[in-house]
C-alpha positions in Angstrom: -6.4 -43.3 19.6 -9.5 -43.7 18.0 -7.4 -44.9 14.6 -4.9 -46.8 16.3 -7.7 -48.9 18.6 -9.5 -49.2 15.6 -5.9 -50.5 13.3 -5.3 -53.2 15.8 -8.7 -54.5 16.7 -9.3 -55.0 12.4 -5.7 -57.0 12.3 -6.2 -59.5 15.8 -9.3 -60.2 14.1 -7.6 -61.4 11.0 -4.4 -62.3 12.2 -6.0 -64.8 15.0 -8.6 -66.4 11.9 -5.3 -67.0 10.1 -4.1 -69.6 12.5 -4.5 -73.4 10.8 -4.1 -72.3 7.9 -1.8 -72.8 4.8 1.2 -70.4 4.1 -0.5 -69.3 1.2 -3.8 -68.1 3.2 -1.9 -66.8 5.7 0.3 -64.2 3.4 -3.5 -63.3 1.8 -4.6 -62.4 5.5 -1.4 -60.2 5.9 -1.8 -58.4 3.0 -5.9 -57.7 4.1 -4.0 -56.7 7.5 -1.6 -54.3 5.3 -4.2 -52.8 3.0 -6.9 -52.3 6.3 -4.0 -50.5 7.8 -3.8 -48.3 4.8 -6.5 -47.1 4.4 -7.8 -46.2 7.8 -4.3 -44.4 8.2 -5.0 -42.4 5.0 -8.3 -41.9 6.2 -6.8 -40.4 9.1 -4.3 -38.1 7.1 -7.3 -36.8 5.4 -8.9 -36.1 8.7 -6.5 -34.3 10.2 -5.6 -32.1 7.1 -8.2 -29.6 8.4 -5.6 -29.3 11.7 -2.3 -29.7 10.6 -1.0 -28.3 7.0 2.9 -27.4 6.1 4.4 -26.1 3.1 7.1 -23.4 1.5 6.3 -19.3 1.1 7.7 -17.1 -0.8 7.3 -13.1 -0.1 8.2 -9.8 -1.0 9.2 -6.5 1.3 9.0 -3.2 1.0 11.6 -2.0 4.4 12.5 0.4 6.2 14.0 1.9 9.4 12.5 4.5 11.4 15.0 6.3 13.7 14.5 9.4 15.9 16.9 11.7 14.7 15.5 14.8 12.7 18.6 14.9 10.7 19.1 11.8 9.6 16.1 9.6 7.2 15.5 6.4 6.0 14.3 5.6 2.6 11.9 2.9 1.6 13.4 0.0 -0.6 12.0 -3.4 -1.7 13.4 -6.7 -0.6 12.1 -10.6 -1.0 12.2 -13.7 1.7 11.6 -17.3 1.1 11.1 -20.2 4.1 8.4 -22.3 5.3 5.2 -22.5 7.9 3.2 -24.6 9.8 0.2 -24.0 10.7 -1.9 -25.5 13.3 -5.7 -25.3 13.9 -8.9 -25.2 12.5 -11.0 -21.4 12.9 -8.4 -21.3 15.4 -4.9 -21.8 14.9 -1.2 -20.1 15.0 1.6 -20.8 12.4 5.2 -20.3 13.1 7.4 -19.6 10.6 11.3 -19.6 9.5 11.9 -17.0 7.1 15.2 -15.8 5.8 15.4 -12.4 3.7 17.2 -9.9 2.4 16.2 -6.2 3.8 17.6 -3.1 3.0 17.3 0.6 3.7 19.3 3.5 3.1 20.6 6.5 5.8 20.3 10.0 4.5 22.2 13.0 6.3 22.1 16.6 5.4 25.0 19.1 5.9 23.4 23.0 4.1 24.1 21.3 0.4 25.8 18.3 1.3 24.0 15.2 1.4 25.4 11.8 2.9 23.9 8.8 2.6 24.7 5.2 3.7 23.2 1.8 2.5 22.5 -0.4 4.5 22.3 -4.0 4.1 20.3 -6.7 5.9 20.6 -10.8 5.6 18.8 -12.5 8.5 16.6 -15.5 9.7 13.2 -14.1 10.7 11.2 -16.4 13.2 7.6 -14.9 13.6 4.6 -17.4 16.2 1.3 -16.0 14.7 -2.3 -16.4 15.9 -5.2 -16.6 13.4 -8.6 -16.2 13.3 -10.6 -17.8 10.4 -13.5 -15.4 9.8 -15.1 -17.7 7.1 -14.2 -21.2 7.3 -14.7 -23.4 4.3 -13.0 -26.5 2.6 -12.0 -24.5 -1.1 -11.7 -20.8 0.7 -11.1 -19.4 4.3 -10.5 -15.3 5.0 -8.6 -15.0 8.2 -7.6 -12.2 10.3 -3.7 -12.6 12.4 -1.0 -11.1 14.4 1.8 -12.1 16.7 5.9 -11.7 17.8 8.3 -12.5 15.8 11.8 -12.2 16.5 14.9 -11.7 13.3 18.4 -13.5 14.5 20.6 -11.0 11.9 23.3 -13.5 9.9 25.0 -10.7 8.5 25.1 -7.0 8.0 27.0 -4.9 5.4 27.2 -1.3 5.3 28.6 0.8 1.7 30.1 3.3 2.7 31.6 1.4 6.0 32.5 4.6 7.2 31.7 8.4 6.6 32.7 10.8 9.4 33.6 10.6 13.2 30.1 12.7 13.4 28.3 9.8 11.7 26.2 7.7 14.0 26.8 3.4 12.6 30.2 3.6 12.4 30.6 0.1 12.0 28.1 -3.3 11.4 29.2 -3.6 15.1 26.8 -0.5 15.6 23.7 -2.9 15.1 22.7 -5.1 17.0 22.2 -9.3 15.8 18.6 -9.5 16.9 15.2 -7.7 16.7 11.9 -8.2 17.8 8.6 -6.9 16.4 4.7 -7.2 15.8 3.7 -8.5 13.0 -0.4 -8.2 12.1 -2.3 -8.5 8.5 -4.7 -10.5 7.2 -4.4 -13.9 4.6 -7.0 -16.0 2.7 -6.6 -19.9 1.5 -7.4 -20.8 -1.8 -7.0 -24.6 -2.3 -3.9 -25.5 -1.4 -2.2 -22.4 -2.2 -1.9 -19.5 1.4 -1.5 -15.6 0.7 -0.7 -12.9 3.6 -0.8 -9.5 3.6 1.1 -8.2 6.9 2.5 -5.0 8.1 5.0 -5.7 10.9 6.0 -3.0 13.5 9.9 -2.6 15.1 9.7 -2.7 19.0 12.9 -2.7 20.3 16.0 -0.9 19.3 18.7 -2.3 16.7 21.3 0.5 17.6 23.5 0.1 19.6 26.1 2.3 19.2 27.0 5.6 20.8 25.3 8.2 19.1 21.4 9.5 20.8 19.8 7.3 17.9 16.7 5.1 18.1 16.5 3.0 15.3 13.6 0.0 14.3 13.0 -2.0 11.5 9.4 -1.7 10.0 8.1 -3.7 6.9 5.3 -4.6 5.2 5.2 -7.9 3.4 3.0 -9.8 1.0 4.0 -13.6 0.6 2.4 -16.7 -0.7 2.1 -20.5 0.0 1.9 -23.6 -0.6 0.6 -26.0 1.8 1.8 -29.9 0.4 0.5 -31.3 3.9 
């Protein structure tokens, strides 16, 4: 508001002085108005950079599913994510994100000497809402702690093999819910225009919807690198 008021006052002063002058002089005065508006606008944007930024990010995930059945064990697999973030605030900030990720895990079940396995691949859109606090807050460097909820919208589900036997808990992709809630926590740092986060994500709801007494949650370790464009 202060910048807008300042622009308006200067513009009106220059325009008022242009009355009674030739067309060439008026054009020169209007150029001055545009230059003043541009300079003040650029200054406002530079000033606001400390409280607002956005940009793309890429990440590496170490993902696993945890289960409550002793006979079913899940293995850890690595995957990736790509998305964008927006950060609002200075020392205390909020950071909503939207990340596309591919998560994989393998469920193993032993029947005597026979081991049965099923690969689960989930393609999803994850939307965290992070709240952070900058322990060190300098212009070229900061160190942060962060935490917040995240919702995952599962866009595509794949099973390999599709079905093992009638006793296997996951009979089809319909046995996996279309969304999941989790909590993320971790730390990060910014160096100039780059932002690095290290997070642990803990699932808080059961993503299994089949008929067996199985409680299955997603857990993930994530390292991401972002670039602040604004």
